[in-house]
C-alpha positions in Angstrom: 101.0 103.7 78.5 102.8 106.9 77.5 100.3 109.0 79.6 100.9 106.7 82.6 104.7 107.0 82.3 104.3 110.8 82.0 102.3 110.8 85.2 104.9 108.7 87.0 107.6 111.2 85.9 105.5 114.2 87.1 104.7 112.7 90.5 108.4 111.9 91.1 109.5 115.4 90.4 106.9 116.9 92.6 107.6 114.6 95.5 111.3 114.9 95.2 110.9 118.7 95.3 108.8 118.6 98.4 110.7 116.0 100.3 113.6 118.2 101.4 111.4 120.8 103.1 109.0 118.1 104.4 112.0 116.4 106.3 113.0 119.8 107.5 109.4 120.2 108.8 109.4 116.8 110.6 112.5 117.8 112.4 111.0 121.0 113.3 107.9 119.4 115.0 110.2 116.8 116.4 108.3 113.8 114.7 111.2 111.5 114.9 112.2 108.2 116.7 112.7 108.5 120.5 115.1 106.7 122.6 113.0 104.1 124.3 112.5 100.4 124.8 110.1 98.5 122.4 107.7 96.0 123.2 105.8 93.3 121.4 102.1 92.7 121.6 102.5 90.7 124.7 104.1 93.8 126.2 107.4 91.8 126.4 110.7 93.7 125.7 112.4 93.2 122.3 116.1 93.4 123.0 117.3 92.2 119.6 115.1 94.8 117.8 116.6 97.6 120.1 120.0 96.3 119.5 120.0 96.6 115.7 117.8 99.8 115.6 119.2 101.9 118.5 121.4 103.9 116.2 118.3 105.0 114.3 117.2 107.3 117.1 116.5 110.8 115.8 115.5 109.8 112.3 112.2 111.5 111.3 109.2 109.2 110.3 106.0 110.2 108.6 107.0 110.1 105.0 103.9 108.1 104.2 101.9 111.2 104.8 103.4 113.2 101.9 103.0 110.2 99.6 99.3 110.1 100.6 98.8 113.7 100.0 100.7 114.1 96.8 99.4 110.8 95.1 95.8 111.6 96.1 95.8 115.1 94.8 97.7 114.3 91.5 95.3 111.3 90.9 92.2 113.4 91.1 93.8 116.1 89.0 94.7 113.4 86.4 91.2 112.0 86.3 89.9 115.5 85.4 92.6 116.5 83.0 92.4 113.2 81.0 88.6 113.1 81.2 88.8 109.5 82.7 85.6 107.7 83.0 85.6 106.3 86.5 83.2 104.2 88.7 82.5 106.2 91.8 82.5 102.9 93.9 85.9 102.0 92.6 87.4 105.4 93.2 85.9 105.5 96.7 87.2 101.8 97.6 90.7 103.1 96.6 90.8 106.3 98.5 88.9 105.1 101.5 91.4 102.3 101.9 94.4 104.7 101.1 93.3 107.3 103.6 91.6 105.3 106.4 94.4 103.0 107.0 96.7 105.9 106.7 94.8 107.7 109.6 95.0 104.6 111.7 98.7 104.4 111.1 99.0 108.1 111.8 97.5 107.4 115.3 100.4 105.1 116.0 102.8 107.6 115.0 101.2 110.1 117.2 101.3 107.8 120.1 105.1 107.4 119.6 105.5 111.2 119.6 103.3 111.8 122.7 104.5 108.5 124.4 101.4 107.8 126.4 99.9 104.4 127.4 96.7 105.6 128.8 93.5 107.1 127.4 92.9 107.3 123.6 96.7 107.1 123.0 96.7 103.8 125.0 94.8 101.8 122.5 96.2 98.2 122.6 97.1 95.8 119.7 93.7 94.2 120.0 91.7 97.2 119.9 93.6 98.5 116.8 93.1 95.2 115.1 89.4 95.4 115.6 89.5 98.8 114.0 91.5 97.2 111.1 88.8 94.4 110.8 85.9 97.0 110.6 87.7 99.1 107.9 88.5 95.9 105.9 84.9 94.6 106.1 83.6 98.0 104.9 86.1 97.9 101.9 85.1 94.3 101.1 81.4 95.1 101.5 81.9 97.8 98.6 83.7 95.3 96.6 80.6 92.7 97.0 77.6 95.2 96.8 78.8 98.0 94.8 81.5 96.6 92.4 79.9 93.1 92.1 82.9 91.2 93.2 81.7 87.8 94.3 84.5 85.6 92.8 88.2 84.8 92.9 90.3 83.8 89.9 92.3 80.6 90.4 94.8 79.9 87.6 94.0 76.4 86.0 90.3 76.7 87.1 89.3 80.1 85.9 86.6 82.2 87.8 85.3 80.6 90.9 82.1 82.1 92.3 82.2 82.2 96.2 79.3 84.6 96.8 79.4 86.4 100.2 82.4 84.5 101.1 84.1 87.0 99.1 83.7 89.6 102.0 85.6 87.8 104.7 88.3 86.6 102.0 89.0 90.1 100.8 89.0 91.5 104.4 91.6 88.9 105.4 93.8 89.8 102.3 93.6 93.6 103.1 94.3 93.1 107.0 97.1 90.7 106.3 99.1 92.9 103.7 98.5 96.1 105.9 100.3 94.3 108.8 102.8 92.4 106.5 103.9 95.9 105.2 104.0 97.2 108.8 106.2 94.3 109.9 108.5 94.4 106.8 109.2 98.2 107.2 112.0 97.6 109.8 115.0 98.1 107.5 116.0 101.0 105.5 114.6 100.7 102.0 113.3 97.2 102.6 109.4 97.7 102.4 109.4 100.7 100.2 111.8 99.0 97.7 109.6 95.9 97.5 106.4 97.9 97.2 108.0 99.8 94.2 108.7 96.4 92.6 105.0 95.4 93.3 103.6 98.5 91.7 105.7 98.0 88.6 104.4 94.6 88.2 100.8 95.5 88.8 101.3 98.4 86.2 102.2 95.7 83.7 99.3 93.6 84.7 96.7 96.3 84.8 97.7 98.2 81.4 94.9 96.7 79.5 92.3 96.4 82.4 91.4 99.5 84.3 92.3 103.0 83.4 91.5 104.8 86.7 93.5 102.1 88.7 96.4 102.4 86.2 96.5 106.2 86.6 96.6 105.8 90.5 99.4 103.1 90.4 101.6 105.2 87.9 101.2 108.2 90.1 102.0 106.3 93.4 104.9 104.7 91.8 106.5 108.1 91.1 105.9 109.3 94.6 107.4 106.0 96.2 110.3 106.1 93.8 111.2 109.7 95.0 110.7 108.7 98.6 113.0 105.6 98.3 115.9 107.8 97.4 115.8 109.3 101.0 114.9 105.9 102.6 117.7 103.7 101.6 120.5 102.9 104.0 121.2 105.1 106.0 117.7 106.5 105.8 117.0 110.3 106.1 113.2 109.5 106.5 110.9 106.7 107.2 107.3 105.9 106.1 106.2 105.6 109.6 103.0 103.7 110.3 100.9 106.2 108.3 102.8 105.0 105.3 103.2 101.3 106.0 99.5 100.7 106.9 98.3 102.7 104.0 100.5 101.3 101.3 100.1 97.7 102.7 96.3 98.0 102.5 96.2 99.7 99.2 98.5 96.9 97.8 96.0 94.3 98.7 93.2 96.4 97.1 95.2 96.7 93.9 95.4 92.8 93.7 91.7 92.5 94.5 90.7 95.0 91.8 92.8 93.4 89.1 91.3 89.9 90.3 95.0 88.7 90.6 94.9 87.6 94.2 97.2 84.7 93.6 99.6 86.9 91.6 99.4 89.2 94.6 100.6 86.5 97.0 103.5 85.8 94.7 104.6 89.2 93.7 104.4 90.3 97.3 106.0 87.0 98.5 108.6 88.8 100.7 105.7 90.5 102.5 103.9 87.1 103.0 107.2 85.6 104.4 107.6 88.4 107.0 104.2 88.3 108.2 104.1 84.6 108.2 107.1 84.3 110.3 105.7 86.8 112.8 102.4 85.0 112.9 104.0 81.6 113.6 106.0 83.2 116.4 103.0 84.9 118.0 101.0 81.5 117.8 104.0 79.7 119.4 104.2 82.1 122.2 100.5 82.1 122.8 99.6 78.5 122.5 102.8 76.7 123.1 104.4 79.0 125.6 107.7 79.2 123.6 109.2 80.9 120.7 109.4 78.9 117.3 112.0 81.1 115.9 115.0 82.6 117.9 113.6 86.0 116.8 111.0 87.2 114.3 110.2 88.6 111.7 112.5 87.1 109.0 114.7 90.1 108.5 115.4 90.4 112.3 116.4 86.8 112.3 118.8 87.3 109.5 120.2 90.3 111.4 120.8 88.2 114.3 122.6 85.7 112.1 125.0 88.3 111.3 123.8 89.5 108.0 124.3 93.4 107.5 121.2 95.5 106.8 122.2 96.6 103.2 122.7 92.9 102.3 119.3 91.8 103.5 117.6 94.6 101.7 119.5 94.2 98.4 118.8 90.4 98.4 115.2 90.9 99.3 114.9 93.2 96.3 116.5 90.7 94.0 114.1 87.9 95.1 111.3 90.5 94.9 112.1 91.1 91.3 112.2 87.3 90.5 108.9 86.9 92.3 107.4 89.9 90.4 108.3 88.2 87.1 106.8 84.9 88.2 103.7 86.7 89.4 103.3 88.6 86.0 103.8 85.3 84.1 101.0 83.5 86.2 98.8 86.6 85.7 98.9 86.2 82.1 98.5 82.4 81.6 
């Protein structure tokens, strides 16, 4: 544990040192939010989102890119210097998830910068969702065929073998958390703070299970902590889709690798609530022809009710800490 904490401290200081020049670089290349109307997956205007976020125009995004680069480089360095015994398939599944979903999110960030709707930069939600499915199925296939994961652990019942059903199950978990993180990342510090809480919980859960995964979690923890300093209200930097897609997918993979998927659902309960509210809203519009909620996701509804942004974030963090404690408890019983 001492080594892991040391890696967290090291990654924090390295990321913190790099963040200020990185923010200046993003301003220089003008990778920042532009003033424009946002639209949902049905190409409908989202006036409530624009109302609460119009003041954020000009804030740079893309902080997730630095997190991916620093944590990846430091993790491979740590594997070497600590002579860590690793499974090639496990390391591949971690970094394939981390980088591939990050690249998909980076496409979205570039689309915002270029602001085009046609050609390659005009991929619609359905097409991007198909790419997510392909990536998630590849990752789930590695779990099944290379790492021999064909089970889920259900508390009270133990290990339940599900065979090849593990592949669609794991793919759904990965896609769900990638999109849940992306949806939650709508308020300054909300998603990154909750993710930090989740990482601490899984560092506790994993400490006696998997050294390579523990090293990755510890380093990522330091990077995200440094980022959060600049991401709290009023944020100087956002993750961007490159970060939200990557971190959401890797959180799912961490849960799958530890075999604690139920604990993942509880520890990441705010993410589940956010994506759940959005999914219900989408299904209501598509099949009932009306909204179920006045607005979605959950944090936007609370804003509409009059809650101030910092209050929503702080209370979400408090609930997230409690859920993490519950999740750790369930993981160990």
